[in-house]
Structure formats: C-alpha cells, structure tokens
MIKOL-631616 format. One record per residue (C-alpha): z, x, y; residue in three letters. Coordinates in nm, 4 decimals. Example, Ala and Ser with C-alpha at 12.3 -4.5 7.8 and 13.67 -1.06 7.14 Angstrom:
<recs>
+----------+----------+----------+------+
|        w |        u |        v | code |
+----------+----------+----------+------+
|   0.7800 |   1.2300 |  -0.4500 |  ALA |
|   0.7140 |   1.3670 |  -0.1060 |  SER |
+----------+----------+----------+------+
</recs>
This chain:
<recs>
+----------+----------+----------+------+
|        w |        u |        v | code |
+----------+----------+----------+------+
|   0.0000 |   0.0000 |   0.0000 |  MET |
|  -0.0892 |   0.1339 |   0.3416 |  GLY |
|   0.1961 |   0.2424 |   0.5620 |  LYS |
|   0.0979 |  -0.0145 |   0.8237 |  SER |
|   0.1744 |  -0.2995 |   0.5803 |  LYS |
|   0.5349 |  -0.2015 |   0.5103 |  THR |
|   0.6502 |  -0.3666 |   0.8323 |  ASP |
|   0.5582 |  -0.7027 |   0.6781 |  LEU |
|   0.8518 |  -0.6684 |   0.4360 |  PHE |
|   1.2279 |  -0.6539 |   0.4790 |  THR |
|   1.4210 |  -0.3317 |   0.5086 |  VAL |
|   1.5776 |  -0.4095 |   0.1703 |  SER |
|   1.2396 |  -0.4639 |   0.0039 |  GLN |
|   1.1084 |  -0.1375 |   0.1451 |  ASN |
|   1.4201 |   0.0476 |   0.0303 |  ARG |
|   1.3956 |  -0.0919 |  -0.3239 |  VAL |
|   1.0300 |   0.0130 |  -0.3346 |  ALA |
|   1.1112 |   0.3663 |  -0.2133 |  ALA |
|   1.3920 |   0.4097 |  -0.4663 |  LEU |
|   1.1820 |   0.2654 |  -0.7483 |  ALA |
|   0.8952 |   0.4980 |  -0.6629 |  LYS |
|   1.1305 |   0.7976 |  -0.6580 |  ALA |
|   1.2742 |   0.7195 |  -1.0006 |  ILE |
|   0.9403 |   0.5984 |  -1.1376 |  GLY |
|   0.8613 |   0.9180 |  -1.3267 |  HIS |
|   1.0192 |   1.0154 |  -1.6605 |  PRO |
|   1.0976 |   1.3665 |  -1.5351 |  ALA |
|   1.2990 |   1.2214 |  -1.2474 |  ARG |
|   1.4812 |   0.9882 |  -1.4832 |  VAL |
|   1.5632 |   1.2926 |  -1.6989 |  ALA |
|   1.6860 |   1.4821 |  -1.3926 |  ILE |
|   1.9123 |   1.1943 |  -1.2895 |  LEU |
|   2.0455 |   1.1597 |  -1.6453 |  SER |
|   2.1202 |   1.5315 |  -1.6553 |  TYR |
|   2.2960 |   1.5221 |  -1.3178 |  LEU |
|   2.5041 |   1.2234 |  -1.4295 |  LEU |
|   2.6234 |   1.4223 |  -1.7315 |  GLN |
|   2.6792 |   1.7567 |  -1.5581 |  LYS |
|   2.7890 |   1.6291 |  -1.2142 |  GLN |
|   2.5882 |   1.9082 |  -1.0475 |  SER |
|   2.3432 |   2.1822 |  -1.1364 |  CYS |
|   2.1100 |   2.4484 |  -1.0085 |  VAL |
|   1.7339 |   2.3972 |  -1.0324 |  CYS |
|   1.7171 |   2.6756 |  -1.2917 |  GLY |
|   1.9477 |   2.4746 |  -1.5191 |  ASP |
|   1.6977 |   2.1896 |  -1.5162 |  LEU |
|   1.4070 |   2.4222 |  -1.5912 |  VAL |
|   1.5891 |   2.5277 |  -1.9083 |  GLU |
|   1.6298 |   2.1702 |  -2.0366 |  VAL |
|   1.3045 |   2.0102 |  -1.9179 |  LEU |
|   0.9572 |   2.0918 |  -2.0528 |  PRO |
|   0.8356 |   2.1631 |  -1.6996 |  LEU |
|   0.7748 |   2.4655 |  -1.4815 |  SER |
|   1.0169 |   2.5613 |  -1.2060 |  GLN |
|   0.7714 |   2.4530 |  -0.9352 |  SER |
|   0.7239 |   2.1116 |  -1.0989 |  THR |
|   1.0992 |   2.0597 |  -1.1312 |  VAL |
|   1.1374 |   2.1581 |  -0.7643 |  SER |
|   0.8752 |   1.9014 |  -0.6632 |  GLN |
|   1.0583 |   1.6271 |  -0.8544 |  HIS |
|   1.3874 |   1.7305 |  -0.6943 |  LEU |
|   1.2184 |   1.7122 |  -0.3547 |  LYS |
|   1.1088 |   1.3523 |  -0.4224 |  GLU |
|   1.4577 |   1.2482 |  -0.5285 |  LEU |
|   1.6120 |   1.4236 |  -0.2303 |  LYS |
|   1.3661 |   1.2569 |   0.0097 |  ALA |
|   1.5090 |   0.9123 |  -0.0715 |  VAL |
|   1.8620 |   1.0509 |  -0.0632 |  GLY |
|   1.9557 |   0.9765 |  -0.4235 |  ILE |
|   2.0401 |   1.3433 |  -0.4738 |  ILE |
|   2.1726 |   1.6030 |  -0.2356 |  GLN |
|   2.1641 |   1.9792 |  -0.2488 |  GLY |
|   2.3882 |   2.2518 |  -0.1157 |  GLU |
|   2.2636 |   2.6052 |  -0.0773 |  ILE |
|   2.4843 |   2.8542 |  -0.2591 |  GLU |
|   2.3499 |   3.2018 |  -0.1902 |  GLY |
|   1.9935 |   3.2095 |  -0.3181 |  THR |
|   2.0343 |   2.8918 |  -0.5255 |  LYS |
|   2.0569 |   2.5238 |  -0.4444 |  THR |
|   2.3140 |   2.3167 |  -0.6305 |  CYS |
|   2.2082 |   1.9527 |  -0.6740 |  TYR |
|   2.4189 |   1.6444 |  -0.7364 |  CYS |
|   2.3835 |   1.2683 |  -0.7108 |  ILE |
|   2.4829 |   1.1221 |  -0.3746 |  ASP |
|   2.7447 |   0.8603 |  -0.4685 |  PRO |
|   2.6758 |   0.6366 |  -0.1678 |  GLU |
|   2.3007 |   0.6205 |  -0.2296 |  VAL |
|   2.3619 |   0.5773 |  -0.6032 |  TRP |
|   2.5833 |   0.2744 |  -0.5272 |  ALA |
|   2.3217 |   0.1416 |  -0.2843 |  GLU |
|   2.0461 |   0.1762 |  -0.5467 |  ALA |
|   2.2609 |   0.0084 |  -0.8100 |  LYS |
|   2.3369 |  -0.2851 |  -0.5782 |  ALA |
|   1.9733 |  -0.3253 |  -0.4734 |  LEU |
|   1.8468 |  -0.3127 |  -0.8313 |  MET |
|   2.1191 |  -0.5496 |  -0.9525 |  THR |
|   2.0176 |  -0.7931 |  -0.6818 |  ASN |
|   1.6498 |  -0.7582 |  -0.7737 |  LEU |
|   1.7224 |  -0.8176 |  -1.1430 |  PHE |
|   1.9513 |  -1.1146 |  -1.0851 |  SER |
|   1.9595 |  -1.3870 |  -1.3505 |  PRO |
|   1.6569 |  -1.6125 |  -1.3566 |  ILE |
|   1.6247 |  -1.9811 |  -1.4277 |  LYS |
|   1.3830 |  -2.0520 |  -1.7108 |  PRO |
|   1.0661 |  -2.2168 |  -1.5859 |  CYS |
|   0.9241 |  -2.3375 |  -1.9152 |  CYS |
+----------+----------+----------+------+
</recs>
C-alpha cells in the first residue's frame, strides 16, 4: 500500500500493520523467540543459532528495532539486544484486540 494511503486508517490500524509486517518473517519470529528465552543477546549469538549470515541477521534486527519491539545497547564493539517490554505489551494488546472472539455468521 502506498504511503499516501495510510492516513485513511486509524493510528491503531497502522500500528498493527507495522508490527505485523515486522514479525511477518520466520527469521524475525525466531529472533523474538530466542530473545524471550535468553532475555538479551548479542547479534553474534543469533548468528550461531540461526541458519543466516551475520549481515542478514543484522538486517532482521534492524527491522524489529525500527518498530521498537526490540532495543539495543552498545557494549564496546557489540550491541546487546532485548525485547522492549512496553512495546511487547502494546503489540500483545493490539493483536489480542484484532483477534477478539467472533460471532458465527453461518
């Protein structure tokens, strides 16, 4: 969808779409799962557990960081990543609302 059309939708709808797009790749789901288990990690840790190159892992981290679902702190020459708890809670609430119970139509 063209950027000019996003203003036709609510802030909430645009946010759900951005979060869904960010987590819409299996590598990003794997990264989030890993971060949930380990609490934090360095990009190199992810390269060891994912079947992807360091540059590809970095690109996926960049996408997740762009929507705020992860955050990174520079520690010397490395960046330590973790899930941002506030954005995680926001995403959970938005997705729960989106997937609310439905009334059968047939």
